[in-house]
Biotite code that builds the C-alpha atoms (Angstrom):
import biotite.structure as struc

atoms = struc.array([
    struc.Atom([150.711, 78.249, 152.615], chain_id="A", res_id=1, res_name="PRO", atom_name="CA", element="C"),
    struc.Atom([147.814, 77.465, 150.294], chain_id="A", res_id=2, res_name="PRO", atom_name="CA", element="C"),
    struc.Atom([148.221, 74.539, 147.982], chain_id="A", res_id=3, res_name="THR", atom_name="CA", element="C"),
    struc.Atom([148.052, 74.879, 144.157], chain_id="A", res_id=4, res_name="PRO", atom_name="CA", element="C"),
    struc.Atom([144.533, 73.541, 144.321], chain_id="A", res_id=5, res_name="ALA", atom_name="CA", element="C"),
    struc.Atom([143.561, 76.520, 146.477], chain_id="A", res_id=6, res_name="GLN", atom_name="CA", element="C"),
    struc.Atom([145.044, 79.054, 144.069], chain_id="A", res_id=7, res_name="ALA", atom_name="CA", element="C"),
    struc.Atom([141.790, 79.928, 142.289], chain_id="A", res_id=8, res_name="PRO", atom_name="CA", element="C"),
    struc.Atom([140.263, 80.747, 145.696], chain_id="A", res_id=9, res_name="GLU", atom_name="CA", element="C"),
    struc.Atom([143.199, 82.978, 146.582], chain_id="A", res_id=10, res_name="VAL", atom_name="CA", element="C"),
    struc.Atom([143.071, 84.597, 143.112], chain_id="A", res_id=11, res_name="ALA", atom_name="CA", element="C"),
    struc.Atom([139.343, 85.452, 143.351], chain_id="A", res_id=12, res_name="ALA", atom_name="CA", element="C"),
    struc.Atom([140.011, 88.955, 144.557], chain_id="A", res_id=13, res_name="THR", atom_name="CA", element="C"),
    struc.Atom([142.626, 89.558, 141.854], chain_id="A", res_id=14, res_name="CYS", atom_name="CA", element="C"),
    struc.Atom([140.248, 88.340, 139.164], chain_id="A", res_id=15, res_name="ASN", atom_name="CA", element="C"),
    struc.Atom([137.867, 91.154, 140.040], chain_id="A", res_id=16, res_name="GLY", atom_name="CA", element="C"),
    struc.Atom([140.188, 93.617, 138.267], chain_id="A", res_id=17, res_name="CYS", atom_name="CA", element="C"),
    struc.Atom([142.578, 91.421, 136.272], chain_id="A", res_id=18, res_name="HIS", atom_name="CA", element="C"),
    struc.Atom([139.821, 89.218, 134.761], chain_id="A", res_id=19, res_name="GLY", atom_name="CA", element="C"),
    struc.Atom([138.835, 85.619, 134.971], chain_id="A", res_id=20, res_name="GLN", atom_name="CA", element="C"),
    struc.Atom([141.971, 83.455, 135.173], chain_id="A", res_id=21, res_name="SER", atom_name="CA", element="C"),
    struc.Atom([144.022, 86.627, 134.894], chain_id="A", res_id=22, res_name="GLY", atom_name="CA", element="C"),
    struc.Atom([142.790, 87.650, 131.417], chain_id="A", res_id=23, res_name="ASN", atom_name="CA", element="C"),
    struc.Atom([141.803, 91.285, 131.748], chain_id="A", res_id=24, res_name="SER", atom_name="CA", element="C"),
    struc.Atom([138.956, 92.700, 129.676], chain_id="A", res_id=25, res_name="SER", atom_name="CA", element="C"),
    struc.Atom([139.736, 96.255, 130.829], chain_id="A", res_id=26, res_name="ASN", atom_name="CA", element="C"),
    struc.Atom([142.376, 98.001, 128.654], chain_id="A", res_id=27, res_name="ALA", atom_name="CA", element="C"),
    struc.Atom([143.519, 99.986, 131.680], chain_id="A", res_id=28, res_name="GLU", atom_name="CA", element="C"),
    struc.Atom([144.345, 96.811, 133.702], chain_id="A", res_id=29, res_name="VAL", atom_name="CA", element="C"),
    struc.Atom([147.074, 94.349, 132.719], chain_id="A", res_id=30, res_name="PRO", atom_name="CA", element="C"),
    struc.Atom([146.479, 90.647, 132.199], chain_id="A", res_id=31, res_name="SER", atom_name="CA", element="C"),
    struc.Atom([148.323, 88.399, 134.588], chain_id="A", res_id=32, res_name="LEU", atom_name="CA", element="C"),
    struc.Atom([147.814, 85.107, 132.680], chain_id="A", res_id=33, res_name="ALA", atom_name="CA", element="C"),
    struc.Atom([151.040, 83.695, 131.323], chain_id="A", res_id=34, res_name="GLY", atom_name="CA", element="C"),
    struc.Atom([153.277, 86.230, 133.059], chain_id="A", res_id=35, res_name="GLN", atom_name="CA", element="C"),
    struc.Atom([156.557, 84.868, 134.475], chain_id="A", res_id=36, res_name="ASN", atom_name="CA", element="C"),
    struc.Atom([155.993, 83.713, 138.061], chain_id="A", res_id=37, res_name="SER", atom_name="CA", element="C"),
    struc.Atom([159.193, 85.348, 139.408], chain_id="A", res_id=38, res_name="ALA", atom_name="CA", element="C"),
    struc.Atom([158.163, 88.636, 137.778], chain_id="A", res_id=39, res_name="TYR", atom_name="CA", element="C"),
    struc.Atom([154.702, 88.479, 139.365], chain_id="A", res_id=40, res_name="LEU", atom_name="CA", element="C"),
    struc.Atom([156.119, 87.633, 142.774], chain_id="A", res_id=41, res_name="GLU", atom_name="CA", element="C"),
    struc.Atom([158.563, 90.568, 142.613], chain_id="A", res_id=42, res_name="ARG", atom_name="CA", element="C"),
    struc.Atom([155.685, 92.885, 141.492], chain_id="A", res_id=43, res_name="ALA", atom_name="CA", element="C"),
    struc.Atom([153.487, 91.883, 144.331], chain_id="A", res_id=44, res_name="ILE", atom_name="CA", element="C"),
    struc.Atom([156.266, 92.372, 146.864], chain_id="A", res_id=45, res_name="LYS", atom_name="CA", element="C"),
    struc.Atom([157.112, 95.730, 145.270], chain_id="A", res_id=46, res_name="ALA", atom_name="CA", element="C"),
    struc.Atom([153.536, 96.938, 145.813], chain_id="A", res_id=47, res_name="TYR", atom_name="CA", element="C"),
    struc.Atom([153.632, 95.659, 149.361], chain_id="A", res_id=48, res_name="GLN", atom_name="CA", element="C"),
    struc.Atom([156.839, 97.480, 150.238], chain_id="A", res_id=49, res_name="ASN", atom_name="CA", element="C"),
    struc.Atom([155.934, 100.657, 148.335], chain_id="A", res_id=50, res_name="GLY", atom_name="CA", element="C"),
    struc.Atom([158.659, 100.561, 145.598], chain_id="A", res_id=51, res_name="THR", atom_name="CA", element="C"),
    struc.Atom([155.838, 100.291, 143.127], chain_id="A", res_id=52, res_name="ARG", atom_name="CA", element="C"),
    struc.Atom([153.063, 102.753, 143.681], chain_id="A", res_id=53, res_name="THR", atom_name="CA", element="C"),
    struc.Atom([149.481, 102.247, 142.794], chain_id="A", res_id=54, res_name="ASN", atom_name="CA", element="C"),
    struc.Atom([146.960, 102.853, 145.594], chain_id="A", res_id=55, res_name="LYS", atom_name="CA", element="C"),
    struc.Atom([144.504, 100.205, 144.359], chain_id="A", res_id=56, res_name="ASP", atom_name="CA", element="C"),
    struc.Atom([147.272, 97.552, 143.992], chain_id="A", res_id=57, res_name="MET", atom_name="CA", element="C"),
    struc.Atom([148.858, 98.449, 147.278], chain_id="A", res_id=58, res_name="GLN", atom_name="CA", element="C"),
    struc.Atom([145.493, 97.997, 149.068], chain_id="A", res_id=59, res_name="GLU", atom_name="CA", element="C"),
    struc.Atom([144.787, 94.800, 147.171], chain_id="A", res_id=60, res_name="ALA", atom_name="CA", element="C"),
    struc.Atom([148.099, 93.094, 148.143], chain_id="A", res_id=61, res_name="VAL", atom_name="CA", element="C"),
    struc.Atom([148.260, 94.606, 151.604], chain_id="A", res_id=62, res_name="ASN", atom_name="CA", element="C"),
    struc.Atom([147.093, 91.355, 153.282], chain_id="A", res_id=63, res_name="ASN", atom_name="CA", element="C"),
    struc.Atom([148.646, 88.894, 150.872], chain_id="A", res_id=64, res_name="VAL", atom_name="CA", element="C"),
    struc.Atom([151.057, 86.679, 152.846], chain_id="A", res_id=65, res_name="GLY", atom_name="CA", element="C"),
    struc.Atom([154.296, 85.390, 151.421], chain_id="A", res_id=66, res_name="SER", atom_name="CA", element="C"),
    struc.Atom([152.789, 81.913, 150.808], chain_id="A", res_id=67, res_name="GLY", atom_name="CA", element="C"),
    struc.Atom([149.906, 83.460, 148.906], chain_id="A", res_id=68, res_name="ASP", atom_name="CA", element="C"),
    struc.Atom([152.293, 85.598, 146.914], chain_id="A", res_id=69, res_name="THR", atom_name="CA", element="C"),
    struc.Atom([154.063, 82.450, 145.641], chain_id="A", res_id=70, res_name="LYS", atom_name="CA", element="C"),
    struc.Atom([150.767, 80.652, 145.034], chain_id="A", res_id=71, res_name="THR", atom_name="CA", element="C"),
    struc.Atom([149.313, 83.574, 143.070], chain_id="A", res_id=72, res_name="LEU", atom_name="CA", element="C"),
    struc.Atom([152.455, 84.032, 140.946], chain_id="A", res_id=73, res_name="SER", atom_name="CA", element="C"),
    struc.Atom([152.640, 80.328, 140.076], chain_id="A", res_id=74, res_name="VAL", atom_name="CA", element="C"),
    struc.Atom([148.850, 80.151, 139.394], chain_id="A", res_id=75, res_name="TYR", atom_name="CA", element="C"),
    struc.Atom([148.852, 83.112, 136.981], chain_id="A", res_id=76, res_name="TYR", atom_name="CA", element="C"),
    struc.Atom([152.024, 82.032, 135.233], chain_id="A", res_id=77, res_name="ALA", atom_name="CA", element="C"),
    struc.Atom([150.213, 78.746, 134.461], chain_id="A", res_id=78, res_name="GLY", atom_name="CA", element="C"),
    struc.Atom([147.061, 80.405, 133.068], chain_id="A", res_id=79, res_name="GLN", atom_name="CA", element="C"),
    struc.Atom([146.708, 80.656, 129.271], chain_id="A", res_id=80, res_name="ILE", atom_name="CA", element="C"),
    struc.Atom([146.754, 84.221, 127.988], chain_id="A", res_id=81, res_name="PRO", atom_name="CA", element="C"),
    struc.Atom([143.927, 85.139, 125.671], chain_id="A", res_id=82, res_name="GLN", atom_name="CA", element="C"),
    struc.Atom([144.510, 87.486, 122.795], chain_id="A", res_id=83, res_name="GLN", atom_name="CA", element="C"),
    struc.Atom([142.849, 90.836, 123.286], chain_id="A", res_id=84, res_name="THR", atom_name="CA", element="C"),
    struc.Atom([140.587, 92.431, 120.749], chain_id="A", res_id=85, res_name="THR", atom_name="CA", element="C"),
    struc.Atom([142.321, 95.781, 120.823], chain_id="A", res_id=86, res_name="SER", atom_name="CA", element="C"),
    struc.Atom([143.684, 97.450, 117.758], chain_id="A", res_id=87, res_name="ARG", atom_name="CA", element="C"),
    struc.Atom([146.525, 99.900, 117.209], chain_id="A", res_id=88, res_name="LEU", atom_name="CA", element="C"),
    struc.Atom([145.392, 103.414, 116.729], chain_id="A", res_id=89, res_name="PRO", atom_name="CA", element="C"),
    struc.Atom([145.826, 104.803, 113.141], chain_id="A", res_id=90, res_name="GLU", atom_name="CA", element="C"),
    struc.Atom([147.723, 107.943, 112.378], chain_id="A", res_id=91, res_name="THR", atom_name="CA", element="C"),
    struc.Atom([145.747, 110.955, 111.068], chain_id="A", res_id=92, res_name="PRO", atom_name="CA", element="C"),
    struc.Atom([147.234, 110.321, 107.652], chain_id="A", res_id=93, res_name="GLU", atom_name="CA", element="C"),
    struc.Atom([146.023, 106.659, 107.628], chain_id="A", res_id=94, res_name="GLN", atom_name="CA", element="C"),
    struc.Atom([142.540, 107.770, 108.704], chain_id="A", res_id=95, res_name="LEU", atom_name="CA", element="C"),
    struc.Atom([142.528, 110.706, 106.206], chain_id="A", res_id=96, res_name="ALA", atom_name="CA", element="C"),
    struc.Atom([143.137, 108.249, 103.337], chain_id="A", res_id=97, res_name="ALA", atom_name="CA", element="C"),
    struc.Atom([139.824, 106.694, 104.192], chain_id="A", res_id=98, res_name="LYS", atom_name="CA", element="C"),
    struc.Atom([138.017, 110.026, 104.641], chain_id="A", res_id=99, res_name="CYS", atom_name="CA", element="C"),
    struc.Atom([139.495, 111.369, 101.438], chain_id="A", res_id=100, res_name="ASP", atom_name="CA", element="C"),
    struc.Atom([137.776, 108.629, 99.368], chain_id="A", res_id=101, res_name="ARG", atom_name="CA", element="C"),
    struc.Atom([134.472, 110.560, 99.869], chain_id="A", res_id=102, res_name="CYS", atom_name="CA", element="C"),
    struc.Atom([135.591, 114.018, 100.930], chain_id="A", res_id=103, res_name="HIS", atom_name="CA", element="C"),
    struc.Atom([138.307, 114.443, 98.343], chain_id="A", res_id=104, res_name="GLY", atom_name="CA", element="C"),
    struc.Atom([142.105, 114.741, 98.779], chain_id="A", res_id=105, res_name="ILE", atom_name="CA", element="C"),
    struc.Atom([142.713, 116.736, 101.935], chain_id="A", res_id=106, res_name="GLY", atom_name="CA", element="C"),
    struc.Atom([139.011, 117.068, 102.534], chain_id="A", res_id=107, res_name="GLY", atom_name="CA", element="C"),
    struc.Atom([138.528, 119.543, 99.725], chain_id="A", res_id=108, res_name="THR", atom_name="CA", element="C"),
    struc.Atom([135.816, 117.754, 97.723], chain_id="A", res_id=109, res_name="VAL", atom_name="CA", element="C"),
    struc.Atom([134.372, 119.301, 94.655], chain_id="A", res_id=110, res_name="ALA", atom_name="CA", element="C"),
    struc.Atom([131.348, 116.984, 94.622], chain_id="A", res_id=111, res_name="ASP", atom_name="CA", element="C"),
    struc.Atom([128.116, 118.782, 95.550], chain_id="A", res_id=112, res_name="ALA", atom_name="CA", element="C"),
    struc.Atom([126.915, 115.679, 97.503], chain_id="A", res_id=113, res_name="LYS", atom_name="CA", element="C"),
    struc.Atom([129.773, 115.736, 100.005], chain_id="A", res_id=114, res_name="MET", atom_name="CA", element="C"),
    struc.Atom([130.793, 118.475, 102.432], chain_id="A", res_id=115, res_name="PRO", atom_name="CA", element="C"),
    struc.Atom([134.156, 120.120, 102.379], chain_id="A", res_id=116, res_name="ARG", atom_name="CA", element="C"),
    struc.Atom([135.848, 119.290, 105.728], chain_id="A", res_id=117, res_name="ILE", atom_name="CA", element="C"),
    struc.Atom([139.227, 120.952, 105.142], chain_id="A", res_id=118, res_name="ALA", atom_name="CA", element="C"),
    struc.Atom([139.615, 124.142, 107.119], chain_id="A", res_id=119, res_name="GLY", atom_name="CA", element="C"),
    struc.Atom([136.498, 123.686, 109.229], chain_id="A", res_id=120, res_name="GLN", atom_name="CA", element="C"),
    struc.Atom([136.914, 124.765, 112.868], chain_id="A", res_id=121, res_name="ALA", atom_name="CA", element="C"),
    struc.Atom([138.394, 122.095, 115.183], chain_id="A", res_id=122, res_name="TYR", atom_name="CA", element="C"),
    struc.Atom([135.480, 122.337, 117.733], chain_id="A", res_id=123, res_name="PRO", atom_name="CA", element="C"),
    struc.Atom([132.905, 121.849, 114.962], chain_id="A", res_id=124, res_name="TYR", atom_name="CA", element="C"),
    struc.Atom([134.686, 118.837, 113.447], chain_id="A", res_id=125, res_name="LEU", atom_name="CA", element="C"),
    struc.Atom([135.192, 117.282, 116.915], chain_id="A", res_id=126, res_name="LEU", atom_name="CA", element="C"),
    struc.Atom([131.480, 117.736, 117.701], chain_id="A", res_id=127, res_name="LYS", atom_name="CA", element="C"),
    struc.Atom([130.325, 116.332, 114.398], chain_id="A", res_id=128, res_name="VAL", atom_name="CA", element="C"),
    struc.Atom([132.623, 113.256, 114.533], chain_id="A", res_id=129, res_name="LEU", atom_name="CA", element="C"),
    struc.Atom([131.415, 112.497, 118.072], chain_id="A", res_id=130, res_name="ASN", atom_name="CA", element="C"),
    struc.Atom([127.794, 112.925, 116.936], chain_id="A", res_id=131, res_name="GLN", atom_name="CA", element="C"),
    struc.Atom([128.355, 110.410, 114.190], chain_id="A", res_id=132, res_name="TYR", atom_name="CA", element="C"),
    struc.Atom([130.078, 107.980, 116.508], chain_id="A", res_id=133, res_name="GLN", atom_name="CA", element="C"),
    struc.Atom([127.233, 108.232, 119.076], chain_id="A", res_id=134, res_name="ASN", atom_name="CA", element="C"),
    struc.Atom([124.594, 107.921, 116.273], chain_id="A", res_id=135, res_name="SER", atom_name="CA", element="C"),
    struc.Atom([123.284, 111.428, 117.255], chain_id="A", res_id=136, res_name="ASN", atom_name="CA", element="C"),
    struc.Atom([123.775, 112.551, 113.670], chain_id="A", res_id=137, res_name="ARG", atom_name="CA", element="C"),
    struc.Atom([122.289, 110.491, 110.849], chain_id="A", res_id=138, res_name="SER", atom_name="CA", element="C"),
    struc.Atom([124.572, 108.905, 108.295], chain_id="A", res_id=139, res_name="ASN", atom_name="CA", element="C"),
    struc.Atom([125.100, 105.150, 108.223], chain_id="A", res_id=140, res_name="SER", atom_name="CA", element="C"),
    struc.Atom([128.427, 105.401, 106.456], chain_id="A", res_id=141, res_name="THR", atom_name="CA", element="C"),
    struc.Atom([129.816, 107.888, 108.939], chain_id="A", res_id=142, res_name="MET", atom_name="CA", element="C"),
    struc.Atom([128.459, 105.725, 111.849], chain_id="A", res_id=143, res_name="HIS", atom_name="CA", element="C"),
    struc.Atom([130.535, 102.817, 110.511], chain_id="A", res_id=144, res_name="LYS", atom_name="CA", element="C"),
    struc.Atom([133.583, 104.956, 109.855], chain_id="A", res_id=145, res_name="MET", atom_name="CA", element="C"),
    struc.Atom([133.621, 106.433, 113.345], chain_id="A", res_id=146, res_name="THR", atom_name="CA", element="C"),
    struc.Atom([132.392, 103.438, 115.332], chain_id="A", res_id=147, res_name="ALA", atom_name="CA", element="C"),
    struc.Atom([135.848, 101.945, 115.998], chain_id="A", res_id=148, res_name="ILE", atom_name="CA", element="C"),
    struc.Atom([137.720, 105.250, 116.489], chain_id="A", res_id=149, res_name="LEU", atom_name="CA", element="C"),
    struc.Atom([139.125, 106.109, 119.911], chain_id="A", res_id=150, res_name="SER", atom_name="CA", element="C"),
    struc.Atom([138.609, 109.653, 121.269], chain_id="A", res_id=151, res_name="GLN", atom_name="CA", element="C"),
    struc.Atom([142.236, 110.325, 120.566], chain_id="A", res_id=152, res_name="THR", atom_name="CA", element="C"),
    struc.Atom([141.787, 109.357, 116.886], chain_id="A", res_id=153, res_name="GLU", atom_name="CA", element="C"),
    struc.Atom([138.695, 111.564, 116.623], chain_id="A", res_id=154, res_name="ILE", atom_name="CA", element="C"),
    struc.Atom([140.553, 114.511, 118.159], chain_id="A", res_id=155, res_name="GLN", atom_name="CA", element="C"),
    struc.Atom([143.527, 113.906, 115.746], chain_id="A", res_id=156, res_name="ALA", atom_name="CA", element="C"),
    struc.Atom([141.153, 113.807, 112.702], chain_id="A", res_id=157, res_name="MET", atom_name="CA", element="C"),
    struc.Atom([139.481, 117.003, 113.775], chain_id="A", res_id=158, res_name="ALA", atom_name="CA", element="C"),
    struc.Atom([142.898, 118.648, 114.194], chain_id="A", res_id=159, res_name="GLN", atom_name="CA", element="C"),
    struc.Atom([144.154, 117.254, 110.871], chain_id="A", res_id=160, res_name="TYR", atom_name="CA", element="C"),
    struc.Atom([141.291, 118.607, 108.766], chain_id="A", res_id=161, res_name="TYR", atom_name="CA", element="C"),
    struc.Atom([141.009, 121.888, 110.755], chain_id="A", res_id=162, res_name="ALA", atom_name="CA", element="C"),
    struc.Atom([144.657, 122.545, 109.724], chain_id="A", res_id=163, res_name="GLY", atom_name="CA", element="C"),
    struc.Atom([143.995, 122.015, 106.038], chain_id="A", res_id=164, res_name="LYS", atom_name="CA", element="C"),
])
């Protein structure tokens, strides 16, 4: 079996998806750094024997021998996990509290400088929010407001105000 010094070489293939030293930069792929070694070893074996199903993982661990499995699990357990930059999505009510500052409570502004967004059609609101996020519609405040929103949050906001 490989020695601990060979672990980074063995892990090179894993790092392609799970990130350098097992710290994933892809929200769809878990980080391995700092995971319990026994857990990692069981997970690898479960992909190998088909009790855990994921085509990419099953292919990736198909040729990993038992010595490499132990080496990988100990290596990743010893890596320092890095904090991700992800944020929790906000509820439509939390987001609406921000929108309501300019568009009025419930999006029913009386100010002639701001559009009423309450009751607008969902497809229209969705289109406009995406245009602001992608800078295809001009308004620096709206660009900033939509820049960090996920597509799920944008859809929720469009639904929220369409239902007002």
